[in-house]
N, C-alpha and C positions, 0 to 999 in steps of 0.2 A: 576452482583455483586450489591446488594442492599446497601451493607454499606463497603466500601470499607477501612476504620479503623477500621471494628467490631474487628478483632482479637487483634486490639491495646488497643482497649475500654473496652473489657471486658475478665475476665479472666473464666477460665475455670471452670465451676459448675456441676459436675456430682451426679447423683444419689447416696445417701449413705447408706449403709447399716444400717438396723435397730440396736438399742444397742445388745448387744451379750446376754447378760443375759434376754432380754426380748424375743429375737427371737428363743431362743433354746427351750421357753416354748410351742412354737405353731408350727403349719406347715404354717403358712402365709409368703406373701411376704417377702424376705429378705430386700426389698429396698423401700427408701422413694422417690417416684417421686419429681423431679423439676418441679414446674409449673407455670402459668402465665407468668408473663412479664420476670422472670428471664429465663423460655425455650425458649421465643422470642431472647433475648440475645445471647442463645447458638447456636440459628440459624445462628446470624449475624456475630457471630465467623468465620464463613467458608469464605474462601477467594477467592472460585470460581477461583482455579489454571487456567494457561493456559494448563496443563497438567494434570489433577486431577487423581492424583495416587490412590485415594480412591477409584476408581471405576473401576480402571484396570482388576483386575481377572484373572493375570496373574501368571505362575510359574517362579519365577526370582530365581537362583542359590539355587532350592533345598527347597523355600520356598514360599508360598501363599502371594503375592502381589496385595493387594487390595480385593474389592467386588467379591465374585465367582460368586454373580448372576449380577453383573454391574450396581448394583443399581444407580440412575442418583442422588446422593448425593449434587451435589452444586445447584441443579436445587431445590429439596423439604425444602434444609436446606434454599435459598433464600425466600421460599413462606413462610416457618415457621416462616423467620424472622419478616415477613409482617402479619404475624395472619392469614395468607391465606390458613387454612387446607384443603378445599375443593380440591385446586388444588395441595397441596402438598402429600395428600391423592392419587392424580390423579397418580402424578409422581412415587408416591413410589409403588403402584400396579401394575403400568407396567411392573416391572421386578421381582417384589416379592410377590409371592402368600398369604405369611403367614407372615407378619412383625411381629406380635403379638409373635410368636415362636422366629425368630432371634433377635427381640428386646429385647429377655430376655435371651439367651441361645448360641448366638453367640460370638465367642472369639474376635469380632471387627477387624478382618483382615482391613478392613478400616482405622482404629485409626491408627493401626500401620504403614500405608500408608501415613498417613496426612501429607502435605507439612507444616502443621503449625506446627506439631510437630518437627520438626527439631531443633527449637530453643525455642519452647515454648511450650504449652501441645496442644495436638490434640485437635479436635474438637469432639465433646461429638455425634458423630454419632450415636452410638448404642443408648442412650438415647432418642436423638430426634427421631428416629425411632418409638420406643416404645411410645413416645409421641404421634405422629399423630396417629397411629392406634386405641391407645385407647381412645383418643379425637374423631375419627370418630366412634367408637363403641358405645362409651356415649352420642353422638349426633344423633343419628339415620342416620348416613351416610351410613353406612355397609348393604344395602339394598340388596335383592336379583336381580341379574342379569340375563338375559334371553335373550338366540339368536331367531331369527327368522328364520335363516338358518339351517334347520334339516335334518342330512346326510341320516339317516336312516341304519347307522353302528351302532353295539353295540360291547361294550368293557367292559372286565372284568380284573380288576386291585386284583393281589391276595397280600394283605398286606395293612395296611393302615397306614403306619408311616408317614415321611415326604415327602419321595419321592412319596411313592404311592398316597399319598393327591395331592401331587402336579400334578403327572401324571391325575388325575381324574377331578380335578380342569381345568386343560388344555383343556382336549379332551371334556369335558362338555361344557364350552364355545364356545368350535367350533362347537357344535351341535351334536356330538356323545352322543349317549345314554350309559350311564357308570354305572357300578355295583361294587363297592368294596367289596371284601371278606376278612374278617378278622375271625382270628382261636380263637382270645379270646373274652370275652362277651362284651368288649365295643372297640370302633375304638380309633384309634390314635397311635398304635403301642409305639414306645419308648417313644414320648412324652406323652402318657398316664402311662405306666408300668414303663418307665425305667428312667425317671426322675422326682426327688421328687417336691411335690407341692411347697415347699418355692420357687422352680426356676423358675417353669413353673406351674402356677395354672390349675387344672384339669377343671374348670370352663371356662378357656380360649379355651382349647382345644376342650370342648363339644359347646361352643358357635360358634367355626369355623365348627364343624361337623354341627350343626343345620341349619347353613349359605348355607352349601353345600346342604345338605339334601333339603331346600326350592328351591335351584336352581334345582332341579333334579337328583342330584347322588343318587343313591340307595345303603344303605350299609346292608350288611349282615355277623351278627358277630355268633362267635361259629360254624364255619364251616372249617376245616383243609383240606387245597387244597393237602394235602400230601398223602390225601387218591387217590391211582388211579383211583377207581371208578369215584371220586369228579372230580378228572384231566381230565379223559376223557371226562366227560361232558361237563367241561366248555371249554376243546378244541374245541369240536362238536359244542356247542350252541352259542359262541360268533366270532365274525370277528376278534378279536383281543384279545389276552392274554398278561398283563404286570404283571411280575414276581417284586414284591418290599417286599421280605420276610427278608431283613437282612441279617446280619452277625450275624446268632445265637449261631454259635458254639464257645464256649470259650475255650481258651486256657488253656491247663492243669497247675494246680498249682505246680506240680512236687513234690508230695508226695504221699504217698498209705494213702487213706484215707476209705478206705474199712471196712466196717460196723463201722464206726463211726459215733456217731450222733454228729452234731453242725459244720459240714463243707459244706459250700454252696457257688456257684458261685455268683457273684455281680449281675448279671440281675434277676436271681432267688430270691434276698433278695431284691430288692428294688421293682420287681413284688409283693411280698409277702405284702410288707410296704406299698404299695399305696393300696392293696387289704384292709389291714386292717385300716388305717388310713383315707383313703378318702371315701372307698365302704363299709366298717362295714363286710367284708369277711375276715372270720379265714382260716389260710392256715395251712397246713403241717410243712412247714419251722417254725425255732423257730425267735421270736424277740428280739431285744438286751436286754431287760428291765433285770436289776438283775446280767449281765452277764459280764465276762472280755472280749472284743471284739477284735481282731486283722486282719487288712483288709492289705491284699497282693497288692501293686500297687500304682502308683503314679497320675494316671492320673485323669479325671474328675469324672469319676464313680467311682473310689475308693474314692475321694473326697465326693461324695454324700454319699457312702455308711457311713463314718465316721460321716457326719453329720445326718443322718438317725438314726444310734446308740445311738448318744447323747438326738436325739428328742425321741427315744422310751425308753431313761431311763438307759444306759448302766452304768455298774460301772467303768468300765476304757475302753479305747481305744487306739490302738497302732498301728500306719501304718508302715509296712516294705516296706522300697524302698531299691532295690536290688543294684543300682547304689551311688555312690559317693555324698556327700553333694556338693561337689564342682561343680556338676554338673547343680546345681538348683540355685546357687547364682546369683544375680544380677552384674551389672558392679560395684556398690558399695560394693560389697561383702556381701550383707544383704541376706539372704533367704527368698522370698516373700511368703507371707501365702494368701491362699484361704479361704472364706470363713468358711469351717469347719475346719480347720487347727487355724483359729483365736477364733473357739469358743471352741476347745478341751483346747487350752491353758488356756482359760478364766475360763472353768471347772474344770480343774485337773492341770492348774499349769504349763503345760509345753508342747512346739509342739507335738502333736504324733508322729512325723515322726521318725524312727530309718535306719540310713544310712547305706549300703553295709552291709545287713543282709537279711536272708530268712529262710524260714522253711525248717528242716532237716529232723525230724518226730512228730508224734504225740502221746499226752498219755492220754487214755481214763480209763474210770474206769469199774468196772467189768460187767455194764450194756451198755456198749458201748460208754457211753456219754463224749465226750471230755471235759479234763480237762486241759492240757497245753499244750505248743508247746516247742520242744526245736529247738534252732535256727543252722545254720552251725557252729558259733562260739562256740556253746556248751551250751550257757544260755539258762534256762528254764524259759517260760513266762506263766503266767496264764492265759488260755484262754478256755472257754466254747462255744464260737461262733467264726470260723474261716471263713472268706469271701474272695475268691478270684477275683481279680478285676485285672488281668493280660493280659486283652485285648480278642480277638476274633481270630478265626484261620481262618473263613470262614462260608460260607451259609451252612443251612442244607442239607443235600445230599438227603434225602426223597423226598422232595418238586420236587428237578430238576430231579429223577429218575422218579417221577410219571408223570411229562410233557416231558419226554424223551430228555430236554435239556442237552447239556453238559456241565460238571463242572470240574474244578480244586479247588483251596480255594473256587473262587468265578464262576458265570457262564461265560461261554466263550461267548465273539463275537469279533466282529474285532474291532481293535484300533479304536475309536472316535468312533464308532457305538453302537448300545443296541439291535439289532435283534439277535436272538439266532440261532444255526442251524435248529432249526423247523422255517417253515417262518414267522407263525402267532403270533409267542410270543417271546417278547422283555422281556428287564429286564432293572431294575435302581436301583439307591441307593447303599447301604452297601452291597447288594446281587452282584452287579455288580463290584465297584469300591473296595470292602473291608471296613473295618472299619473305618470311617470318622464321619464327624460333620452335625448335621442338614442342616446346611447353603449349604452344598456340595450336601445333599440329594435332598434339595428342585431345585437345580441346575439341577441335574440328572434328575431330574422328568421330567422339562421341556424341557430338551433337548432330551428324551425320547419320549416324547409326538410329539415334530416335528417328529419323524421317525416314529411314528404309524400312525400320520394323513397322513405323505404321501404315507405311503403304503396303508391305506384305500381309498385315493382320487385322488394319481395320482400326488399330487401336495402339497403344505401347505403353509398359511399365518399366521402361528403362529412364534413368536419369543421368 
């Protein structure tokens, strides 16, 4: 611990969101990073606890306690305090393949477990992590790494989201030949298509893909492994197959939308928005411009849909929440706002959330275009775009069937393991554990890579 009194001398100073009316006019980063000496002071606040709960990464009373990746947080905070970015980076990359992703979209379980937060504000672990990796990229420290020990084994990873990328990165650095298959036109999975640019810039995703390509990983896009012929070929030509296709099956919104235009699911809407705003590709799905938008749901994905609709120029936006307001207030009785609720209130004068409410029926015009929804309380609300963000029911059945792996809602494996009923086929990420977070997907990918490596080599030195 380099600064025993740091937590007493320096106040918490987190990255601040850009002014609301400024940021809703573009798709750029939500936050203004704290830099320079002030960032080093944030590292100095770390207490280097005797028991650093921040890196515990365990489930305690049904909740996540500390980082699922077991990041060596006190170590790199200490090095950050001294401005030693090189050593801080080395310790960070030891446990986390993609700090530029988790440093932006992780809910920071580490900070929730921070001992300093018991009586004061927790350490800005999340922001410190982002600072270290961004400094490294900006200053030429993130160079391709190669191994001299080539195994002669080849592995195919199906799906290029955070779990698939983590598997590929680990096995590539172990010396295996790795090919990543992606059904969409660009790699990245949910990182590219499911998280808006203001939360996770697509340049950051592509930067990592480029680095992995330079290190020897092969990416093949536009190839859907749900095709049985493709699945058979992959199973035959590769020593191991790792399925990381996510949990793409949306949970039903509970209303009959047959023949009605203007109803879609959240991930389809966000995908279309990314295509339009970032890649200039038009979609059959409508945007929110000039429309009254209603989003069903209250999680991170619903929040991203609200923010996206605002940036697309919606006429109004409402977020329907099934549970009561009392389930969301903090200990002081206040209703916390994420970035999108803050933006909606600034633009339309009120928080977009309507509690204890759901959709009973839809009203469309003669052409089948949605015009309004009727809630279960009988209220009619204008709506030309209804977005279901009610969660996910599991992974796609067609991919599992193509590879012959057993599936319930997710792919079936032994508890704590990643091998499927087909000996050389493995799985990881949301396809294995169900809908979850990017940080959990990376942790799953790393753990699955250990099991794949042991299968291929008879032993493993991955951690």
